[in-house]
N, C-alpha and C positions, 0 to 999 in steps of 0.2 A: 779707707779701703772698701773694698768692693765685695761684695756676699755674690757667692754663686749660689750655688744649692742650700740649705739645712743650714740655718744662719744659728741654729742649736750648738751646732760644733762649733762654734767660733771661741767657747770659753778660753780656749789654749790649746798647746799640743797636748794630744795624751803622751805617755809616759813611754810609750814604743816609738812617738813619731816625735818625742822629744829626746831620746837616744837616738835618735835618726839624723838630727842637727838638723831640723826644719828651718829655712830661713824665713824669714818671718814676712809673710804676707804683708800686709803691712805692720804685719806684728812685730816683722822684723825693723824693716828699713823703709818700708813703702807704706808710702801715704793712707792707703786704703787695703783692706784685706780681704779676698776673696775665700768665702766660707764654701766649700765642697763635701760631698760626703766622703768621709776619711774611710780609710781600710780598718781602722781601729776604735775601739769603744768609745763614744764621747765620754762616758761614764769617767773612765781613766784619762780623759784630756782635761777634765774638770779636776781631778784628785792631784792627777802630778805634773802636772803642768808648770808648777813652780819652777821646773828641773832648767826651764828658759829663761837663762838670765846673760843680757847681753850688756847690761849698761856699765858704765864705767864707775870706778870704786874712787872713793875721793882722793886726790893725790894732797897732799897737805905741803907750805913752803918750809924751806929749809930752817934749821932751828937758828934762833937767833938771839942776839947778848944782849941788845937794848936795855935800858933799865926804863923804869916806871919813874914818875915826879917824886914818887918816895925813895929813890935809891935803890929799891929792892932789884933783882935782877927779873926783866921780864920774861925770862926764860922759866923760872918757876913758877910764875902765877901761867903763864901759857901750859905749863905741864898739868895744873891743878884743874884747868878746864875740862869738861868731856869734848867726846869729839865732836857733837853736835856744836857744843859751844863756839868751839874752834872754827868750826864749818860757818856757821854765820857770822864770826867774826871776821874772817877773811871774806865772806861774800861782799860784807857791809865794806869792808874797806876797796875789793875790786869795782864794785860799783863806783864807789865815789871818785877811785882812779880814772874810770872808763868816762863819767860825765865829764870832769876836767879835761880828758883827751878829746871830748868829743864837741865840749866848748870852745878849743884848740881850734880844731880842726875844721870847727863853722865858719871860724874868723878867716882862715887862713886857707882852706883847700880848695876855694874857686881859683884863686890865683895860682896854687901850686898846681891846678890842673892845667890852667892855662899855659904856663909857664912852661911846664915837661909836655906838652903836647902829648897828652894821653889821649889814645884813641877810644874818647867816652861814647860818640854818639856815631863812629861809623868808621869806613877806613882810611880817612884821610882829613884833615884840618875845615876843606872845605865843608863838611858835611855838620861842622858844631852848627847848634841850632841859638839863634839869637832871641834874647829876651827883652830886648830894648822898648816893646810894645805890649809885654806883659807885666801886670803887678809882682814884685818880689816879695810879697807876702811869705815870711818864714813861722813856722808851727814851734814855737819855744814851749811846750807843755813836754812835762813828764813822761807822758806816753811816746810824744813825737821825736822827744830826745832818745827813748829805749830803741823804738822801731828802725832810727837812724843808724844807730850804735850796731845794732845787729846788723843791719845790710851793711854798712860801711867797714866795716872790722872783717866781715867777710871775704870782702873783693880782692880779685886780683886785677888793677887797672892798668896793669901793662898786658893782657890779654886780649883780643881782638872780640867785641862781643858779638860780630857778624859770622865768626870763623870757631868761636868757643864761647857759647855764652855760659856753660857751666862753669869751665876753669874762671870766666869773668865773675861772675856772681858767685864762687865760691871754692875758689885757688887758695885764696889767703886763710878761707877757714879750715880747710882739709890740712894746710900745712901747719898751722897752728893748735890742732886737736889732732894726735897723733891717736891711732887705736890702741885703747888702755891693753894691757896681758890678759885681762879675763873676759874680753872680746872677740869678737871676729869679725866685728863691724861697730860703726861708730858714724854718728851723722847728727843733725838739728832735731831729728827724731828723735833719738837714742837719747838727747840729752834732756826732753821733755820726760821718758819715760823715767829719768835718772831722776826729776825733781819730782816726780809723782810718789816715786820709791820712797824718798828722804822724805817726803811728809807723810805718806803711810807710817814708816818706821816709826816718827813721833808720836804718831796717834795710837800704835797698836803697844808701843812702849808706856803709854801714859799711865799713872797710876790712878788716874781719876775713874771712881767708879762710876759705870755703864747704867745706862738705865733700861737698855734692853738685855735680854736673854742671849739675842743673838747678835749684838756686838759682844757681848762675853765671851761668847765660843770662838768668835774670830780671831780675838786676843788671844784664848786660849791656842788655838792651832798655830798662831805665831811664836808663842813662846815656847810650845812643846818642839817647834821645828827647833828651834835656837838651845834646846837642852841638848847638846852635843855629849854631855857627860853622860846621860842618859843613855843618847844613841850609840856611845864606846861602850856602856856597860852590855847591851843588851846583844849588839854585835848583830849576827845574820839569825840568831838562835828562834825569833819568832818568825823571821820569816819561812826557816827552815822546817820548823816544826808545821806552820801553815801548808807546805808544797809536800809534807810527807800524809798529811790527813787527806789529801786530794787525790793521791795515789801511789803506786810503788813505781818511782820512776828509775828506768835504768842506769842511768848515769851517778844514782844515788845509793845505788846498789851494784852488789858483784854482777856482772851480765849472765854470768852462768847460771845464776838464780832466777832469771828473767821469765815468766810465763807469757808468753805470747798469747797464749788463749785468753787470760785476764783483762788484756786490757780492750777497753769500753770507747770506743771515740765518741760517741756522743755524751757520755758523762764528763770525760775528761775537756771537750770543749765548753759545755754549757758551766763545767764549773770552774775553768780556767778564767770566764769572760764574768761567770755570776761573783768570783770571791777573788779574782786578781785585774779586773777590767781590760783582760785580753780577747780581742776578735783577732784571730791568724790568718784562718783560709776562708773566713767570710764575716762580713760585717751586716750587723741587725740594730735597727735603731728604728723610733716610732716619731712620726714628722707630720706634715700637712699633706694630704693627696694630692698630688701634685694638679690633678684632674679634676678636684672636688677640694679645694682648700677650707671650706667649711668644716671637715674633719680629718681628725688624723689617721694613719694607718701605717701599718708594716712595710720596712722597706728591707731588703736584702741584696746587701753588695758587693763586690771582690775585695781581697781581704788585703794586706800591706805586707811589705817584705821588711825584714828588720833593720833596714838602712831607710826604712821611710817610703812615704808616696812619692811616686816621682822617681825611684833610685834604679831603676832597669841597670843604666848604664853599668852602675857599679859593679854589678856581676857580669855582666855580658859583652862589654867592651874591655878587655882586659891588656889591651896594648896602651890604652889611654889610660886604666884604673886600678894597674897592678898594684900599686903603692898604696891606694885605699883600701884593696879588698886583703892584702898581708898585713894591713892595720886592723881590720877588723877581724881577722885569724887570730893574730897576736893577741888582741882584746879580750876575744872569746876564749882562749886558753889559759890565761892570766886570771879571770874571773872564774870560772870553774873549776880549777885548781886551788883558790885560794877557799871557796865554796866547800868543795871537799873536804878541804883540810880543816876547815869547822865543824862539819858534820862529820870528822873521825872516819872518813871514810877511804879506806885502803886502793889504792889504784894504780894500775899498771901504766905509765907514760906512754908509752910507743902504742898502746890500745888506746888509751884516752884522745891523744893526736887523731889515731884512723878515726873514731868515731866523730869527732868534732868534723874533721876533712868531711865527712859523710854528710852531714848538717849542711856545711857549707856547700856540697855538692845540688845536696837537695834545692836548697837555696834558691842557686843558680837557676834549674829547672823550673822554679816556683817563677821565678822572674820572668821567662819565656813567655808565660801564660798571662801574665798579669799584662790587661789593656793599658796601653801609655796614656797620658794623663791626657792629652794633645789630638786623642782619638773619642775622648767622652767628653766633648761639648755640645753634643746632641740630646736634649733632653725627652725629646719624644723617642730617641733609639735606647735610653735608657730607661723606660716606663714600659713594661712588662708586665700587666696584669696576670698574677697568679694565685692560687692557692697554696693553703699548706700543704695538702695531698698531692700536688704538682710537683712540690720538694722532692717527695722521695724520687721523683722520675729523674729530676736534675741532678741529686747527689745522694742516691741510697743508702751511701754508707752512714748517714746519719738519722736514728729515728726520731724526725722531727717533729712532733708531739710532746715526746717526753723531753727534748733540749727546749722548747719554748715553756713547759711547764717549771722547768728547773731554773731557768735563768728570770723567770716572772712573779710577781706576787702571789698566793693564794686566791686571792681578791677576784680578779679577773681571769682565771683560770674557765671560768663558764663562758668565758667570751672567745677560748681559742680552740677551736677544731679544726678536723680537716676541712671544712669550706671557709674558716677565715681566711680574709684577703692578705694579698701581700704584693710588694710591687718589687720585682727583679730587676736587677741594673743589667747586670751583663749575663744572659742566657748562655754563651756559647762556654766565657769563665766558669760556669757550673759545672758545664760538663768535664773541661778540661780538667779540672779541680779533681774531681772524682776519677777520671783517669792516672791523673799524679798519684793521689793517695792510694788508688790499686794497684800501683807498681810497684810502691814500697810496702816494707815490713812495719810491721806493728812496733816493732823495738825503734826503730828510725823515727816514724812520726810521734813516739812518746817523746825522743831526745829531742825533736825540731820544738816540738810544743813546750817542752819543760824551759829549753834556751830561749826560747823568747819570752817566758814570764820571767827568766833570771833577767835578761837584758831588758825588759820595762824597768824592773823595781832597783836596780843596781845602787842608781843615783841616793835614792831615800835609805840605803845600807850605811856602815859605818865608812870612815875616813879610808880605810885601807882600799875599798871598793872605787870609792871616788877617784881616788889617785889613780888607778887602773883606768877609769872613765876619761879622764884628764889627756893620758899620754895619747888614749887614741882620738879625741877630739884633736887634739895639735894637729895628728895627720889628716883628717875630713874636714875641719873648720879652721884653721888656724891660731884658735884662741889655746893659749901659753899657759895659763894658768884657771885656778878653778876661783869661781866668784865668791866675793865675800857671804859668809854665813845671811848674815842678815838683809842682803837684797834676795836671796832666793827664799827667805823665809814671809821677808812681806809680799813677793809675787805668790806666795803658793796662800796667803791667808785669804787675798784678792781671788785668788783664782778656787780657793776649797769653797768659800763662801761669799758669790760673787757679789749679791746685793746687800749683804751685812757690811762689807769690806767699803760697800760703793755709800751706803748710808754714811758711815763715818767718815767718809772723805767729803762728801757733798756737803755735810754739814760746817765742816770749816775752809772748804777750800772751792765751792761755786755760790753765785748768786743769780736772783732771779734777774737781773738786769741782762747780763750775759746771755741767758736763755732766751730774752726776749728777744734782743739784738740778733741772736742768732735765726730766730723764727724769721727774723724780717728779712736776713739775706737768703734765708730758704725760699722766702716769696719770690723774693727779686730774682733767686737762679732760674725757679721753676718759668717763669714769666718769661726768661730770655730761652729759656729752650725752647718753651711754645711759638715765641717768634722764630728761632731757627727751622723749626718745624712748617711753620708758614711760607717762609720765603725756598725751601726746598724746592728746586725743580725736577727732582726725581722721583716725586713721592703723587699720587693721583688722592683729589679731595676727600674721599673717604678712608683713606688709611692716614691720611694727616689727622683727620676729626678724630680717630681712634687712640693716635698715639698720644693729642694732646689730654684726651679725656686721661689717661692711664696717668699721663703727667700729674694732672690736676687732682687727682685719686690718691697719691701717694701717702702714705701714714707720717707723719714726724715725728721722732723719739729723740728728744733734745734731752741731754744732761743727764736725767736720770729718770725713774717711775715715781710719779707723787705718793706711791704707796710707803715707799720705804721710810718718809720721815714720820709715818705713823707708827711709833715702836711696837702697837698693839699687832698691827697689820703686819708688820715684818716678822713680826716674833712667830706669828699663826704658820707663815711661808715656811720656816724651819723649824715646827713644833714636834714633826716626827725623829727629829734628828736627833741625838743623844750622844756627846762625848764629855767627858771631863777630863781635868787636869792631870788625874792619875793616870790616863792611857798613856802607853809609849807612841811614840809617831806613825809605827806603822799599825798600831791598832786605831787610831784615828783615822788615817787613812781609809783604812778597809771601812768604817761604818760611814762615812762621808760616801765611800763608792758604794754600798749597799743600798743606801738612803737613796744616792740620787739616781740609781738604775730603777728601782721600785716606785720613783717618784714618776721619771719617765714612762715606764709601761701603763702607769694609773691612766696617760693620758690616752691612751684607747680607747677610753670611755668617755671623753669629754670632746667637746667641740674644740677644733684649731682656734687659738687664740692669735689674732692678728696684729694688738694692741701691745703684748707682752714683750718686755723690756729682757731680751735673753744674755747680755753680757754684762759687765759690772761697771758701773758709771765711772767707777777708776782705770778703766783702760783707756790709753792713748789709742785710739783706732777710730776709725769710721765704716759703715757696712748697709749694704743694698740687702734684700731678702726680697728676691724675686715671688715666693709664693706670697707675700704677704704685701707685699708693693710697698714696702714699708722703707724708708731712711733712719738710721740710727748714728747719733753722733753724742757719744758719752762728755759727762764734763771733761774727764782726763783730756781730750783734745783740744777743748776749748781752751785754750792756754797760750799765752806768750811761749816762742815769739810767733805763733800760729795765729792767736786771734786775742785782740784786748779791747775792752769797749773804750779803751783811751788811745789806740791807735787809730790814725787817718784811714777813709774809706779805702782808699790805694793799697795799703797795706794790708789790711783784713781781706779785700776782695782779692789779693794777687794770691794768697795764703789759704788762709780756709775757704776763702767761697772758692777756689780753685777744688778744693778737697768735697765741697759740697756739690759742685757740678760734676765732679767725678761721679759721686755717689747718684746723682740724679739720673745720669749718660747710663751707668749701669741697668737701668730700668731698660735700655736702648742699645744694649750692646750684644756680641753676638750669642750670649745666652738670654738677658733678660730680653731680650725682643721675641721669645718665644712664650713666652707670658703674656697673659692681658690683664685688665688693669685691675681686676677682683684677685689677680696671681694664679690663676689657672694655666695651667700648660695648654694654650690653643693657640691655634694661627689664627690672627687678623691681620693680614697683610696681604692686600692686593699680591697678584705673581707679578705683574712687572714693576709695582714698586718693591718687592723683596730681590728682583733680580737686580735692582739699582743699587738698593742694599748690599748685596751680595758682591757687587762689583765693586763698591768702595771700601767693603771690609779685605777683599783680595789686594787691593792699594796699601791698606796698614802694614796688612803681613806681610808682602814683597818689600815695603818700606825697611820695617824693623828687623828682619829674617838678613837684611845686608847689613846688619850692625855686627862690627866685632868687639867682644868682649874684652875689656882692658885686662891685660897681664893674663890671657887665657889666648887659645887657637880656637874658640868656641864662637861661633855667633848666636847671638838670641835667637831664639826659640819664636819668629813670628806667629806661627798656629797657636801654640801654647798660651803666648801673652796677649793675645789680639783682645781681646776683651777689656784690658785692664788699659791698653792702648789707647781704643777707642774711647774709654771714660775719662783718660788724662787728656785725650784731644779737645774731646767736648766739653768737659770739665772748664780747663781755662779758657776755651773761646764762649761761654755761659756767663763766665765769672767777669770776663771784661766784656762783655756787653751790660751786662748789669752795671759796672761800675760805671761805665760812661752814660747810663741811662742817669744815673743818679746823679752826675755832676751836671747833664744837660737840666736835670729837676732843679738842681743848687743853683743854677746861672751864672756860674764860675768854679774854674778850678781851686782844688783847696789849697790852703797854702802849703809851700815846700818843706819839706822836712830839711832840718837843720842841715848843712854839709853837701844837697843835694838842688842847690839853686841854679845849677846849669844842668840838671836832670829835669825832663819835663813828669809829669807824676804817670804819664803812660809807662814810660822808661821805669819808674820806681814800681811800679805795677807789677811788670815783669820781673825787676830783680827780686819782690817779694815772693813769687810763685818760684823761682830757681830756689830762692833760701831757704824754702821747706825742704828740698833734698841735698842739700848740701851735706855731704858725709863720703865715706870710703871702706873698701872691703878688703880683708885678706884675700891672697891670691887662691887658697882655697876655698873660701867662701863663695868668692866669685864666680868659682867653676860651679860651685854646687849649685848657686841659684840660677844657673843656665837651667842644669837639669831637671830642678822640681819648683821653684817660684813662678807663678802664674803674672810675676811682675816683672819686668824691664828694669836691668840695673839702672841707678840713678842719673847719671849721665846723660841716657838716653829719654828718661821721662822727663827731660828739659830739653835738650836739642832736638829730639823728634817730635817734639808737641810744636816747639816753636818756629820749627822748619816748615810748618805747616798753617803758620798764620801769617799773612798779610800784614795785620793787625800789629805784628812786631816788626817785619822788615821794613815797616814804615817809621814806628817808633826810632829805630836806632839807624836809620838810613842806610840799612845793609844793600849795596849794589845788585843787581839779578848777576845770578849765578854764583854767587857766595854761597858759605857752606847754612847758613840759617835765611835764605832768598832763593831759593832752589828754582829753576824752572818748571820741575813737576810736583805737585801739592798733592798729600791726600786729605780727605774731606769725608767723612762720613755726616757728622752733624754740625 
């Protein structure tokens, strides 16, 4: 996954963005994730991100009536097993069967392929590669057998690799793995997440007494989330009580009693942020000063819509998205009706519908002034140095000093005054939101803020609200059913206390050998990138030198931060966070929310820590931070089938190697290229060299903009996805180069994988890369991805990249002019 700006926001989607169903960055189905400044509070993203559950539930085999050796029905024995025991029994059985099948394939596949004349190496039988002069060594270790099984069982050998390599590498996988009803997408990436969540579930449900207070709190968070009986008894009462303490909301009272003069916008916005984590009209956060990354500074950026970042088209394109907007309206009406019933508020349905329509109309006008994400890729344009005093001119409706005092801990109030510096992202937006606020009544503003808070917290209320939300999600993403509770709670525990949950995970499921191997691969990938820079004919020597220095200076965060293995140090990190098993889930979330916000603001008095590991080690993703010039590969992604110390290098370099290269290249994509080796926003390019870079970027933009997303009439947004596409292309190129360098140093080719004796190892390398992206989405989710995701659909992350690589078309003997060997190619790095 790649990160853009502000890696701190990657903990997960905030409640608003969750309810907005954002497809994951790599978080969802992509191998890397771009971290951009969201328009909703990162505090809430930490607290409520457990709502993003995309992984399949475990489907067990049909009931059997076979008997054990004792003569007792096997069914009785099976029923006495826990679900986890049943899972591992089936897993053992399936692994054994897979090995037997693979060995059979190993013995017969070569003849089968030759006899059936499948198009494995090119477009006709004359392209078959002979190996009479090559030693046919075969690796039969457990790791090689597993790797071969993963690749082979995914392939559709009837497809032409030169026409559609995604279908060739993943066709059978996608047919064998249907999208579960509780998900809107499923792929190899999701399967790894499922495994990590299963492992976390076992650890969180363990009754072994933890040595660390922090780990104990992580288990309490999980157990409290799982306590649905308590949730059902509380229902929405605590939530409603907190809302009423915050303000007198028109929708919770008789509108005739509304006192327009009592409305205090500053107080409402500050309180909704501090106590509910909601940032609606603008976003405030603390992060590295992009032009002086030794220090932290305040940022102010545009807000987000109810349907999430990048969702403008849902409101503005009424022809294409009428169904989606109607689903949003029905969801809104049903949630508010239920909440009013819980609050014992008597309402007039006709008036309520009118009020809610006014909210939607207001949000549509809000959408008109939101700056599209593909117009926010110039970091220099988004860096506008101001003071708090200047904010009174931009948005005079807010009493800014009062606002900052209300959302921050008292210990830093002495550091906040009218001269305090703040970076404003969208200056024109701030003027426009001020105009929008002025044009509408206080009553409508109050109703809108009220709705946004409710919308963000719906899924942590009882099952009645979840059911309403699920009907909405069915239209927006295609997800048919709710996820099992344990999945939400396991992911929630990871997101709520990321380092504590990570400590629990790595202690059982990560080893130092994997960390050392990953570090070696990173060094090799960085060396490969340096070689590509040296060989580029469009950069002047001075710019090349600076680019190489930046690559060399990259910080590598692998697996986990070392201090989390020291429970004393880990507990100190969480020492000011306090909650107990007696708290309700709502109370627990609020305590973590307030603690995390205070911790963030305290950073204003501290230097920026470029070595901080900002995500949970249990996250299945990878990141690049431009302000840190740092790569982060959590333990969660360093897992099969992406990586294993037992796999041959051709498999590891094709999968995790391409991910590493992807992250390295992010330092030199359209956004990362704006930052220097120290992470500062500074132009280090010679003018002619940058012009060459810009031309190559445009080639990538045009290439991907020509791709039509499967099951939609939409094309990929090449402008929005350019950074990820540049990183994908560079990543595979670097990984392949690093792999060939390894082979040259070895002095001979690696042994073949079993069943792949008629494949070259280069071909297996590219299969391993494509296998990383096997997967598919529901139609609604595919459409949503086009609108909001900075990553291209998986199929284009394969064929788009490989069509630009001469090494691929050579490996598969693709004729010139075929889909994967086009006459025109795009190359940036």
